KOLKEBA-618912 format. One record per residue: x, y, z of N, C-alpha, C, CB in turn; residue number from 1; residue in one letter. Coordinates in Angstrom, 1 decimal. Each point is the difference from the previous one (the first is absolute). Glycine has a CB too. Layout:
N
[r [X,Y,Z],[X,Y,Z],[X,Y,Z],[X,Y,Z],NUM,'a']
...
REM end
This chain:
199
[r [-0.6,-8.5,-18.6],[-0.9,0.4,1.6],[-0.5,-1.3,0.3],[-1.1,2.5,-0.2],1,'f']
[r [0.4,-3.1,-0.6],[-0.4,-1.1,0.5],[0.4,-1.1,0.8],[-0.7,0.8,-1.4],2,'q']
[r [2.2,-0.8,1.4],[0.9,-0.3,0.9],[-0.1,0.4,1.0],[1.1,-0.3,-1.3],3,'a']
[r [-1.9,1.4,1.4],[0.0,1.0,1.3],[-0.8,-0.7,0.8],[0.2,2.1,-0.9],4,'v']
[r [-1.6,-2.0,-0.1],[-1.1,-0.2,0.7],[-0.2,-1.4,0.5],[-0.8,1.9,-1.3],5,'f']
[r [1.7,-3.0,1.0],[0.2,-1.6,0.6],[0.4,0.2,1.2],[0.7,-1.3,-1.8],6,'k']
[r [0.8,2.3,1.4],[0.7,0.3,1.8],[-1.1,0.5,1.2],[2.3,1.0,-1.3],7,'q']
[r [-3.2,0.0,0.3],[-1.3,0.5,1.4],[-0.8,-1.0,0.5],[-0.5,2.0,-0.9],8,'i']
[r [0.2,-2.6,0.2],[-1.1,-1.2,-0.2],[0.8,-1.1,1.3],[-0.8,0.1,-3.3],9,'a']
[r [1.9,-0.6,2.9],[0.4,-1.1,0.5],[0.3,0.7,2.1],[1.4,-1.2,-3.4],10,'l']
[r [-0.9,2.6,3.0],[0.5,0.2,1.9],[-1.1,0.8,0.7],[2.8,0.4,-0.4],11,'v']
[r [-3.6,-0.1,-0.4],[-1.2,1.0,0.5],[-0.9,-0.7,1.3],[-0.3,0.9,-2.7],12,'a']
[r [0.4,-2.4,2.3],[-0.8,-0.9,1.2],[1.1,-0.3,1.3],[-1.7,-1.3,-2.1],13,'p']
[r [2.6,1.8,2.0],[0.9,0.0,0.9],[0.3,0.9,1.2],[0.6,-0.9,-1.9],14,'t']
[r [-0.2,0.3,2.9],[0.5,1.0,0.9],[1.6,0.9,0.0],[-1.7,-1.6,1.0],15,'s']
[r [2.3,1.4,-2.4],[1.4,0.2,0.1],[-0.2,1.7,-0.6],[1.2,-3.0,-0.4],16,'a']
[r [0.4,3.6,1.1],[0.8,0.9,-0.3],[-0.2,0.0,-1.6],[1.5,-0.2,2.2],17,'c']
[r [-1.6,1.1,-2.9],[-0.2,0.1,-1.2],[1.1,1.2,-0.4],[-2.6,-0.9,0.0],18,'v']
[r [3.6,1.1,-1.0],[0.7,0.9,-0.8],[0.1,0.1,-1.4],[0.9,0.0,1.8],19,'h']
[r [-1.4,1.4,-2.1],[-0.1,0.7,-1.1],[0.7,0.8,-0.5],[-1.5,-0.3,0.5],20,'l']
[r [2.1,-0.3,-1.8],[1.6,0.7,-0.3],[-0.8,0.3,-1.5],[2.8,-1.6,1.6],21,'h']
[r [-2.3,3.1,-1.7],[-0.3,0.8,-1.6],[0.1,1.5,0.5],[-2.1,-1.7,-1.5],22,'g']
[r [2.8,2.2,-0.1],[0.2,1.0,0.1],[-1.2,0.8,0.4],[1.7,-0.5,-1.4],23,'e']
[r [-1.5,1.9,1.6],[-1.8,0.8,0.0],[-1.2,0.4,-0.8],[1.3,0.7,1.1],24,'s']
[r [-2.3,-1.3,-0.6],[-0.7,0.4,-1.7],[-0.4,-1.7,-0.3],[1.9,2.5,-1.2],25,'g']
[r [-1.4,-3.2,1.7],[-0.5,-1.8,-0.4],[-0.8,-0.5,0.6],[1.7,-0.6,-0.5],26,'t']
[r [-2.8,1.5,1.4],[-0.9,-0.8,0.7],[0.8,-0.6,1.1],[-1.6,-0.4,-2.0],27,'g']
[r [2.2,0.6,2.8],[-0.2,-1.0,1.1],[-1.0,0.2,1.1],[2.2,-0.2,-0.3],28,'k']
[r [-2.7,1.4,0.7],[-1.2,0.5,0.7],[-1.5,-0.8,-0.4],[1.5,2.3,0.1],29,'e']
[r [-1.8,-2.2,-1.2],[-0.5,-0.9,-1.0],[0.0,-1.5,0.2],[0.7,1.7,-1.2],30,'l']
[r [0.5,-2.3,1.2],[0.0,-1.4,0.3],[-0.3,-0.4,1.4],[1.6,-0.2,-1.8],31,'v']
[r [-0.9,1.5,2.8],[-0.3,-0.5,1.0],[-1.3,0.2,0.7],[2.2,0.0,0.0],32,'a']
[r [-3.1,1.0,-0.7],[-1.3,-0.3,0.4],[-0.7,-1.1,-0.2],[0.0,1.9,-0.2],33,'r']
[r [0.5,-2.7,-1.6],[-0.7,-0.9,0.0],[0.5,-1.3,0.8],[-0.8,1.2,-2.1],34,'a']
[r [1.7,-1.4,2.7],[0.6,-0.9,0.6],[-0.6,-0.1,1.8],[2.3,0.4,-2.1],35,'i']
[r [-3.1,1.0,2.4],[-0.8,-0.2,1.2],[-1.4,-0.1,-0.6],[1.5,1.3,1.7],36,'h']
[r [-2.2,-0.6,-2.5],[-1.0,-0.5,-0.1],[-0.4,-1.1,-0.5],[0.0,1.7,0.1],37,'r']
[r [1.4,-2.4,-0.6],[-0.4,-1.5,-0.1],[0.8,-1.7,1.2],[-0.2,1.5,-3.1],38,'y']
[r [0.3,-0.4,4.2],[0.4,-0.8,1.2],[-1.4,0.1,1.0],[2.8,0.7,-0.2],39,'s']
[r [-2.5,-1.4,1.2],[-0.9,-0.3,1.2],[-0.3,1.2,0.8],[0.9,-2.1,0.1],40,'k']
[r [-0.2,3.2,-0.5],[0.1,1.2,0.9],[-0.4,1.0,-0.7],[1.7,-0.8,1.4],41,'r']
[r [-2.4,0.2,-2.2],[-0.8,1.3,-1.3],[-0.9,0.8,0.7],[-0.1,-1.6,-2.0],42,'a']
[r [-0.7,1.5,3.1],[-1.4,0.9,0.4],[1.0,0.6,1.3],[-2.8,-1.8,-0.7],43,'s']
[r [3.7,1.6,0.6],[1.1,1.2,1.3],[0.3,1.0,-0.9],[1.5,-1.7,1.7],44,'a']
[r [-0.5,2.4,-1.0],[0.6,1.4,-0.4],[1.3,-0.6,-1.2],[-0.4,1.5,2.9],45,'p']
[r [0.2,-0.8,-3.8],[1.5,0.2,-1.1],[0.5,1.4,0.3],[-0.9,-1.3,-2.2],46,'f']
[r [2.0,1.4,3.4],[0.8,1.1,0.0],[1.5,0.5,-0.7],[-1.5,-0.4,1.8],47,'v']
[r [1.4,1.0,-3.1],[1.0,0.3,-0.4],[0.9,0.7,0.7],[-1.0,-0.1,-1.6],48,'p']
[r [2.3,0.4,1.5],[1.1,1.1,0.8],[0.8,-0.1,-1.1],[-0.1,-0.3,2.7],49,'i']
[r [0.1,1.6,-3.4],[1.6,0.1,-0.5],[1.0,0.9,0.5],[-0.8,-0.6,-1.8],50,'h']
[r [1.7,-0.5,2.3],[1.1,0.8,1.1],[0.5,0.8,-0.1],[0.4,-1.1,0.5],51,'v']
[r [0.2,1.5,-2.5],[0.9,1.0,-0.5],[-1.3,1.6,0.6],[1.7,-2.1,-2.7],52,'a']
[r [-2.5,2.1,3.3],[-1.0,0.9,0.0],[-0.1,0.2,1.2],[-1.1,-0.5,-1.7],53,'s']
[r [1.4,-0.6,2.6],[0.3,0.8,1.7],[1.1,0.5,-0.1],[-0.9,-1.5,1.5],54,'l']
[r [0.9,2.4,-0.2],[1.1,1.0,0.7],[1.1,-1.2,0.9],[-2.1,2.5,0.4],55,'s']
[r [3.1,-2.4,-0.6],[0.9,-1.0,0.2],[-0.1,-0.1,1.9],[1.8,0.6,-2.6],56,'e']
[r [-2.1,0.7,3.2],[0.0,-0.1,1.5],[-1.2,-0.4,0.3],[1.5,1.6,0.5],57,'t']
[r [-3.0,-1.5,-1.4],[-0.8,-0.4,0.5],[-0.6,-1.5,-0.4],[-0.2,2.5,0.4],58,'l']
[r [0.9,-3.4,-1.0],[-0.4,-1.1,-0.7],[-0.1,-1.1,0.8],[1.0,0.8,-1.8],59,'i']
[r [-0.2,-0.7,2.9],[-0.3,-0.9,0.8],[-1.8,0.3,1.4],[3.4,-0.3,-0.7],60,'e']
[r [-3.3,1.4,0.6],[-1.1,0.0,0.6],[-1.3,-0.1,-0.9],[1.4,1.2,1.5],61,'s']
[r [-1.6,-1.0,-3.1],[-0.8,-0.3,-0.8],[-0.3,-1.3,-0.1],[0.6,1.7,-0.7],62,'e']
[r [0.4,-2.9,0.7],[0.0,-1.0,-0.2],[-0.7,-0.6,1.2],[1.9,0.2,-1.5],63,'l']
[r [-1.0,0.1,3.0],[-0.8,-0.9,1.0],[-0.9,0.7,0.9],[1.9,-1.4,0.2],64,'f']
[r [-2.0,3.0,-0.4],[-0.8,0.4,0.8],[1.2,0.8,1.1],[-2.1,-2.1,-0.6],65,'g']
[r [1.1,3.0,1.9],[0.8,0.4,1.1],[-0.7,0.7,1.0],[1.7,0.2,-1.4],66,'h']
[r [-1.5,-0.9,2.6],[-1.1,0.8,1.2],[0.2,1.4,0.0],[0.0,-1.9,1.7],67,'v']
[r [-0.7,2.1,-0.9],[-0.3,1.8,0.3],[1.3,0.2,0.8],[-3.1,0.4,0.5],68,'r']
[r [3.9,0.4,-0.3],[1.2,0.4,0.4],[1.3,0.0,-0.9],[-1.0,-0.7,2.0],69,'g']
[r [0.5,-0.6,-2.7],[1.8,-0.5,-0.3],[1.0,1.2,-0.8],[-0.9,-2.8,-0.6],70,'a']
[r [0.1,3.8,0.2],[1.2,0.9,-0.3],[-0.4,1.7,0.1],[1.0,-2.3,-1.8],71,'f']
[r [-0.2,2.5,1.4],[-0.7,1.6,-0.4],[-1.4,-0.1,-0.9],[2.6,0.9,-0.2],72,'t']
[r [-3.7,-0.5,0.4],[-0.7,0.0,-0.6],[-1.4,-1.0,-0.6],[2.2,1.4,0.2],73,'g']
[r [-1.8,-2.5,0.7],[-1.0,-1.3,0.2],[-1.1,0.4,0.7],[1.7,-1.7,0.1],74,'a']
[r [-2.2,2.6,-0.2],[-0.9,-0.1,1.2],[-1.6,-0.5,-0.1],[1.5,2.0,0.7],75,'d']
[r [-1.5,-3.3,-1.5],[-0.8,-1.0,0.2],[0.5,-1.5,-0.4],[-1.5,1.8,-0.3],76,'v']
[r [0.8,-2.3,0.7],[0.2,-1.4,-0.5],[-0.1,-0.3,-0.9],[-0.5,-0.6,1.3],77,'q']
[r [1.6,0.2,-2.2],[-0.7,-0.6,-2.0],[0.6,-1.3,-0.3],[0.0,2.6,-1.5],78,'r']
[r [-1.1,-3.2,1.1],[0.2,-1.2,-0.9],[1.0,0.2,-1.2],[-2.4,-0.5,0.6],79,'k']
[r [3.5,-0.6,-0.3],[1.0,-0.1,-1.2],[-0.7,-0.3,-1.4],[1.7,-1.1,1.7],80,'g']
[r [-1.4,0.8,-3.1],[-0.7,-0.6,-0.6],[0.0,-1.4,-0.1],[0.1,1.8,-0.8],81,'l']
[r [1.6,-2.6,1.4],[-0.7,-1.3,0.1],[-0.7,-0.4,1.2],[1.5,-0.7,-1.5],82,'l']
[r [-2.5,1.4,2.2],[-0.6,-0.5,1.0],[-1.7,0.3,-0.6],[2.3,0.4,2.1],83,'e']
[r [-2.4,0.8,-3.3],[-1.2,0.3,-0.5],[0.0,-1.3,-1.3],[-0.2,3.1,0.8],84,'q']
[r [1.0,-3.9,-1.3],[0.2,-1.3,-0.8],[-0.4,-1.4,0.7],[1.8,1.2,-1.1],85,'a']
[r [-2.2,-1.0,2.5],[-0.3,-1.2,0.3],[-0.9,-1.0,-0.7],[0.6,1.1,1.8],86,'d']
[r [0.0,-2.5,-2.0],[-1.6,-0.9,-0.6],[0.4,0.1,-1.6],[-2.4,0.8,2.1],87,'g']
[r [3.0,0.5,-2.2],[0.5,0.2,-2.0],[1.2,-0.2,-0.1],[-1.4,1.8,-0.9],88,'g']
[r [1.4,-0.7,-0.4],[1.5,0.1,-0.5],[0.5,1.3,0.2],[-0.4,-1.7,-1.6],89,'t']
[r [1.8,1.5,1.5],[0.9,1.5,-0.2],[0.8,-0.1,-1.1],[0.2,0.4,2.2],90,'v']
[r [-0.7,0.7,-3.2],[1.3,0.1,-1.3],[0.9,0.9,0.5],[-1.5,-0.2,-2.2],91,'f']
[r [2.7,-0.4,2.9],[0.9,1.2,0.0],[0.7,0.1,-1.2],[0.2,-0.1,2.5],92,'l']
[r [-0.6,0.9,-3.2],[0.9,0.5,-1.5],[1.6,1.0,0.7],[-3.2,0.4,-1.9],93,'d']
[r [4.3,-0.6,1.1],[1.1,0.9,-0.1],[0.5,-1.0,1.1],[-0.5,2.8,-0.7],94,'e']
[r [0.4,-3.8,1.0],[0.6,-0.6,1.5],[1.5,0.1,0.1],[-1.8,-1.7,0.2],95,'v']
[r [2.6,2.2,-1.1],[1.3,0.1,-0.1],[0.4,0.9,1.1],[0.0,-0.4,-2.4],96,'a']
[r [-1.0,1.9,2.6],[0.2,0.9,0.2],[-0.1,-0.6,1.8],[-0.8,1.7,-2.5],97,'e']
[r [0.6,-2.5,3.0],[0.0,0.4,1.1],[1.0,0.0,1.2],[-1.7,-0.4,-1.0],98,'i']
[r [1.3,1.1,1.6],[1.7,0.3,1.0],[0.5,-1.1,1.0],[-0.6,2.7,0.2],99,'p']
[r [1.8,-3.1,0.1],[0.6,-1.2,0.3],[-0.5,-0.4,1.6],[2.1,0.7,-1.8],100,'a']
[r [-2.7,0.5,2.7],[-0.8,-0.5,1.1],[-1.2,-0.3,-0.5],[1.1,1.1,1.6],101,'a']
[r [-1.9,-0.5,-2.5],[-1.5,-0.2,0.3],[0.3,-2.1,-0.9],[-1.7,3.8,-0.2],102,'v']
[r [2.3,-4.0,-0.8],[0.3,-1.4,-0.4],[0.0,-0.4,1.5],[1.5,0.0,-2.4],103,'q']
[r [-0.9,-0.2,3.0],[0.0,-0.5,1.1],[-1.1,-0.7,0.8],[1.6,1.5,-0.3],104,'v']
[r [-2.6,-0.4,0.7],[-1.1,-0.1,0.1],[-1.0,-0.3,-0.9],[0.9,1.1,1.3],105,'k']
[r [-0.7,-0.8,-2.2],[-1.3,-0.6,-1.0],[0.5,-1.3,-0.3],[-0.8,2.2,-1.2],106,'l']
[r [2.2,-2.9,1.4],[0.0,-1.6,0.0],[-0.5,-0.4,1.4],[2.0,-0.2,-1.6],107,'l']
[r [-2.0,0.0,2.7],[-0.6,0.0,1.1],[-1.5,0.2,0.2],[2.1,0.6,0.5],108,'r']
[r [-2.8,0.3,-1.8],[-1.2,0.0,0.0],[-0.6,-1.4,-0.6],[0.2,2.6,0.1],109,'a']
[r [1.2,-2.5,-1.6],[-0.7,-1.5,-0.8],[0.1,-1.2,1.1],[1.0,0.7,-2.8],110,'l']
[r [0.3,-0.7,3.4],[0.1,-1.4,0.4],[-1.2,-0.4,1.2],[2.8,0.3,-0.5],111,'e']
[r [-2.8,0.9,1.3],[-0.7,-0.5,1.3],[-1.7,0.2,-0.2],[2.3,0.9,1.6],112,'q']
[r [-2.5,0.3,-2.6],[-1.0,0.1,0.1],[-0.9,1.5,0.9],[0.9,-2.7,-0.6],113,'g']
[r [0.2,3.2,1.0],[0.4,1.0,1.2],[0.3,1.6,-0.4],[1.2,-2.2,1.1],114,'e']
[r [-1.8,3.2,-1.0],[0.2,1.0,-0.1],[0.3,1.0,1.0],[-1.0,-0.9,-1.6],115,'i']
[r [2.2,1.8,1.3],[0.1,0.7,1.8],[0.0,1.6,-0.5],[2.0,-2.0,1.7],116,'w']
[r [-3.2,2.7,-1.7],[-0.1,0.9,0.1],[1.3,1.3,0.4],[-2.3,-1.5,0.2],117,'p']
[r [2.5,2.4,-0.6],[1.2,1.0,0.9],[-0.8,0.4,1.2],[1.6,1.2,-2.1],118,'v']
[r [-0.6,-1.6,2.6],[-0.2,0.5,1.8],[-0.6,-0.8,0.6],[-0.2,2.3,-0.2],119,'g']
[r [-0.2,-3.8,-0.3],[-1.0,-0.6,0.9],[0.9,-0.8,1.1],[-2.1,-0.2,-2.1],120,'a']
[r [1.4,-0.8,2.7],[0.5,-0.7,0.8],[-0.1,-1.3,0.1],[0.0,1.8,0.7],121,'d']
[r [-1.1,-1.9,-1.7],[-0.2,-1.9,-0.5],[-0.4,0.2,-0.9],[-0.4,-1.4,1.5],122,'r']
[r [0.4,0.5,-2.5],[-0.1,0.0,-1.5],[-1.5,-0.5,-0.5],[2.5,-0.5,0.0],123,'p']
[r [-2.7,0.6,-1.2],[-1.7,0.0,-0.5],[0.2,-1.3,-0.8],[-1.0,2.9,-0.3],124,'l']
[r [-0.6,-3.9,-0.1],[0.2,-0.6,-0.4],[-0.4,0.8,-1.2],[0.0,-1.8,1.7],125,'r']
[r [0.3,0.7,-3.0],[-0.5,0.5,-1.7],[0.5,-1.0,-1.1],[0.4,2.7,0.5],126,'s']
[r [-1.7,-3.6,-0.9],[0.5,-0.7,-0.7],[-0.5,0.8,-1.4],[0.1,-2.2,1.7],127,'d']
[r [0.8,2.2,-2.7],[0.0,0.5,-1.0],[0.9,-0.6,-1.3],[-0.7,1.6,1.6],128,'f']
[r [0.2,-2.0,-2.6],[1.2,-0.5,-1.0],[0.8,1.6,-0.6],[-1.6,-2.6,-1.0],129,'r']
[r [2.5,2.2,0.7],[0.8,1.1,-0.5],[0.2,-0.7,-1.7],[1.4,0.9,2.9],130,'l']
[r [-1.9,0.4,-3.7],[1.2,0.1,-1.4],[0.5,0.8,-0.1],[-0.8,-0.8,-1.2],131,'i']
[r [2.2,0.7,0.8],[0.9,1.7,-0.1],[0.9,-0.5,-1.1],[0.3,1.2,2.8],132,'s']
[r [-0.1,0.2,-3.5],[0.3,0.6,-1.3],[1.2,0.6,-0.1],[-2.1,0.2,-0.3],133,'a']
[r [2.9,-0.6,-0.7],[1.0,1.2,-0.1],[0.1,-0.2,-1.7],[1.7,-0.1,2.6],134,'t']
[r [-1.3,1.5,-3.3],[1.2,-0.2,-1.1],[1.4,0.0,0.4],[-1.4,1.1,-1.3],135,'h']
[r [2.2,-1.4,2.7],[1.4,-0.2,0.1],[-0.2,-1.4,-0.2],[0.9,1.8,1.4],136,'q']
[r [0.9,-1.8,-1.0],[0.1,-1.7,-0.1],[0.2,0.1,1.6],[1.5,-1.0,-2.7],137,'d']
[r [-2.4,0.2,3.3],[0.8,-0.4,1.2],[1.0,-0.9,0.4],[-1.6,0.6,0.1],138,'l']
[r [1.4,-1.7,-1.2],[1.2,-0.8,0.5],[1.2,0.6,0.3],[-0.8,-1.6,-1.2],139,'q']
[r [1.3,2.5,-0.6],[1.0,1.0,0.7],[0.2,0.9,1.1],[-0.1,-0.2,-1.8],140,'a']
[r [-1.1,1.0,2.2],[-0.3,0.5,1.4],[1.2,-0.8,1.0],[-3.0,0.3,-0.7],141,'m']
[r [2.2,-1.8,0.5],[0.2,-0.9,1.9],[1.2,-0.2,-0.6],[-2.2,-1.6,1.3],142,'v']
[r [2.8,1.4,-2.7],[1.2,0.1,0.4],[1.9,0.4,0.3],[-2.2,-0.8,-0.4],143,'a']
[r [1.0,3.0,0.5],[0.6,0.7,0.2],[0.1,0.8,1.5],[-0.4,-0.3,-2.4],144,'s']
[r [-0.5,-0.8,2.9],[0.2,0.5,1.4],[-1.5,1.1,0.0],[3.3,-0.3,0.2],145,'g']
[r [-4.0,0.5,-1.0],[-1.2,0.8,0.0],[-1.2,-0.2,0.1],[1.0,0.7,-1.0],146,'n']
[r [-1.3,-2.3,1.3],[-1.3,-0.4,0.1],[0.3,-1.3,1.0],[-1.3,1.1,-2.6],147,'f']
[r [0.1,-1.2,3.5],[0.7,-1.2,0.8],[-0.3,-1.1,-0.7],[-0.2,0.8,2.3],148,'r']
[r [1.3,-2.0,-2.2],[0.1,-1.0,-0.6],[-1.6,-0.9,0.2],[3.0,0.4,0.3],149,'n']
[r [-3.0,-1.0,1.4],[-1.2,-0.5,0.7],[-1.9,0.3,-0.6],[2.2,0.4,2.2],150,'d']
[r [-2.3,1.4,-2.1],[-0.9,0.5,-0.5],[0.0,0.0,-1.6],[-0.2,1.1,2.2],151,'l']
[r [1.0,-1.4,-2.9],[-0.2,-0.4,-1.8],[-0.8,-1.0,-0.4],[2.1,0.5,-0.2],152,'y']
[r [-1.2,-1.7,1.2],[-0.6,-1.4,0.1],[-1.3,-0.1,0.6],[2.2,-0.7,0.2],153,'f']
[r [-2.9,1.4,0.3],[-0.9,0.1,0.9],[-1.1,0.4,-1.3],[1.4,0.6,2.8],154,'r']
[r [-0.6,0.7,-3.5],[-1.5,0.7,-0.8],[0.0,-0.7,-1.5],[0.1,2.7,1.2],155,'l']
[r [1.0,-3.5,-1.5],[-0.1,-0.8,-1.3],[-0.3,-1.2,0.4],[1.4,1.0,-1.3],156,'v']
[r [-1.9,-1.3,1.8],[-0.8,-1.5,-0.3],[-0.8,-0.6,-1.6],[-0.6,0.6,2.8],157,'t']
[r [0.7,0.3,-3.0],[-0.5,-0.1,-1.3],[-0.2,1.3,-1.0],[-1.0,-2.0,1.1],158,'f']
[r [1.6,2.0,-2.6],[0.5,1.0,-0.6],[-1.1,0.1,-1.1],[2.6,-0.3,0.7],159,'q']
[r [-3.2,1.6,-1.1],[-0.3,0.3,-0.9],[0.6,1.2,-1.3],[-1.5,-1.3,1.7],160,'v']
[r [2.2,1.0,-2.6],[0.5,0.6,-1.0],[-0.6,0.6,-0.8],[1.0,-1.1,0.3],161,'d']
[r [-1.4,2.7,-0.1],[-0.5,0.4,-1.0],[0.5,0.6,-1.0],[-1.3,-0.1,1.2],162,'l']
[r [0.9,-0.6,-3.0],[1.1,0.8,-0.8],[-0.9,1.7,-0.7],[1.5,-3.0,-0.8],163,'p']
[r [-0.6,3.6,0.5],[-0.4,1.2,-0.8],[-0.5,-0.1,-1.1],[1.3,0.9,1.0],164,'p']
[r [-2.1,-0.3,-1.4],[-1.0,0.0,-1.1],[1.0,0.4,-1.4],[-2.3,0.7,1.7],165,'l']
[r [3.4,-0.6,-1.8],[0.5,-0.2,-1.1],[0.6,-1.2,-0.1],[0.1,2.2,-0.1],166,'r']
[r [0.0,-3.1,0.7],[0.1,-1.8,0.1],[-1.0,-0.3,-0.5],[1.0,-0.7,1.8],167,'d']
[r [-2.3,1.0,-1.6],[-1.3,-0.7,-0.3],[-0.8,1.0,-1.5],[-0.3,-0.8,3.3],168,'r']
[r [0.5,1.3,-4.3],[-0.5,1.0,-0.8],[-1.2,-0.8,-0.4],[2.3,1.2,-0.9],169,'p']
[r [-2.3,-2.7,0.8],[-1.3,0.0,-0.3],[-1.2,0.3,1.1],[1.0,-1.5,-1.5],170,'e']
[r [-0.6,1.9,2.5],[-1.2,0.9,0.9],[-0.3,1.3,-0.1],[0.5,-1.2,1.4],171,'d']
[r [0.2,1.9,-2.6],[-0.1,1.9,0.0],[-1.4,-0.5,-0.3],[2.3,1.8,-1.2],172,'i']
[r [-2.6,-2.0,-0.2],[-1.1,0.1,-0.7],[-1.3,-0.5,1.2],[1.4,-0.3,-2.7],173,'a']
[r [-1.8,-0.6,3.5],[-0.6,-0.3,0.8],[-0.2,1.1,1.4],[0.6,-2.5,-1.2],174,'e']
[r [0.4,2.8,1.7],[-0.1,0.9,1.0],[-0.2,1.7,-0.7],[1.7,-1.9,1.8],175,'l']
[r [-0.8,2.1,-2.9],[-0.7,1.1,-0.6],[-1.8,0.3,-0.5],[2.6,-0.2,-0.5],176,'s']
[r [-3.2,-0.7,0.5],[-1.3,-0.2,-0.4],[-0.5,0.4,1.5],[0.2,-2.1,-2.2],177,'r']
[r [0.2,0.8,2.9],[-0.9,0.7,1.5],[0.2,1.4,0.7],[0.1,-2.3,0.7],178,'y']
[r [1.2,2.4,-1.0],[0.1,1.6,0.7],[-0.7,1.3,-0.6],[2.1,-0.8,0.5],179,'f']
[r [-2.4,0.5,-2.1],[-1.0,0.6,-0.8],[-1.1,-0.1,0.3],[1.0,-0.2,-1.5],180,'l']
[r [-1.6,-1.1,2.1],[-1.2,0.3,0.1],[-0.5,0.4,1.4],[-0.1,-1.4,-1.8],181,'d']
[r [1.1,1.4,3.0],[0.0,0.1,0.9],[-0.5,1.6,0.1],[1.6,-2.3,0.4],182,'h']
[r [-0.2,3.0,-0.8],[-0.1,1.8,-0.1],[-1.2,0.1,-1.1],[2.8,0.9,0.4],183,'v']
[r [-3.4,-1.4,-1.4],[-1.0,0.4,-0.4],[-2.0,-0.3,0.5],[2.4,-0.1,-1.5],184,'a']
[r [-2.2,-0.7,2.4],[-1.0,-0.2,0.9],[-0.1,1.1,1.4],[0.4,-2.5,-0.9],185,'a']
[r [1.1,2.2,1.4],[0.0,1.4,1.3],[-0.2,1.4,-0.1],[1.6,-1.2,0.7],186,'k']
[r [-1.1,1.4,-2.5],[-0.2,1.8,0.0],[-1.7,-0.8,-1.3],[3.7,2.3,0.1],187,'n']
[r [-4.7,-3.0,0.3],[-1.0,-0.1,-0.7],[0.4,0.6,-1.7],[-1.6,0.2,2.6],188,'q']
[r [2.4,-1.2,-3.6],[0.2,0.2,-1.3],[-0.9,-1.2,-0.6],[2.5,1.2,0.3],189,'f']
[r [-2.2,-1.1,-1.8],[-0.8,-1.0,-0.2],[1.3,-0.9,-0.3],[-2.6,1.1,-0.8],190,'p']
[r [2.3,-2.4,0.8],[0.9,-1.0,-0.3],[0.8,0.5,-1.3],[-1.6,-2.0,1.1],191,'p']
[r [2.8,1.9,-0.5],[1.5,-0.1,-1.4],[0.5,-1.1,0.1],[0.8,2.1,0.0],192,'a']
[r [-0.2,-2.1,-1.2],[1.2,-1.2,-0.7],[1.3,0.8,-0.5],[-2.0,-1.6,-1.2],193,'a']
[r [3.1,0.9,1.7],[1.2,0.6,-1.0],[-0.2,-1.1,-1.3],[1.9,1.0,2.1],194,'f']
[r [-1.5,-0.3,-3.1],[0.0,-0.1,-1.5],[1.2,-1.6,0.3],[-0.5,3.5,-1.4],195,'s']
[r [0.7,-4.2,0.4],[1.2,-1.0,-0.7],[1.1,0.6,-0.1],[-1.3,-1.1,-1.2],196,'a']
[r [1.5,2.5,0.5],[1.3,0.6,0.2],[0.2,0.4,1.2],[0.1,0.6,-2.0],197,'e']
[r [-1.2,-0.2,3.0],[0.8,0.3,1.0],[0.7,-1.1,0.9],[-1.4,1.9,-0.1],198,'t']
[r [0.6,-3.0,-0.1],[0.6,-1.0,1.1],[1.5,-0.5,-0.3],[-2.5,-1.0,0.4],199,'i']
REM end
């Protein structure tokens, strides 16, 4: 995992888009937070967005916001998550789940620094850094036509591959001790330790 730390240190000070690739549970959001923490944007917002948890019909409004009256139920104007991240970092988890129509708007936001709220007649400026992540093979999705080629190359300026724990068994003991200490402290239990046999 030291290789991952070196990549974080290399890319954090830049403004490049970063793509994190790894299975569920490999720590993609922790890496995204570390990149933000060591970037020039550290004092600005970090906005995590889990695309798969957003309703497909509302994802555009969630990301870009909407003006009052843009659609049924839009009683008030609402800032989108990309506008809320102005000056900071957006972490877009499961980016492969973004519908094709929204991919076009996201590409424009990255290229022009402009976001178009749903129903708006003019764009807003938002300066954010994008860190994306997925467990899917984006290149295969591009090849099959399910993900825009131009957006792919915009997102994957710098890629960090996160290895699963089974590929780094030497980390298991260290992580086990960390989580045991964390649980003990959280529940006000005395410090505990695993036996050598358990490890």
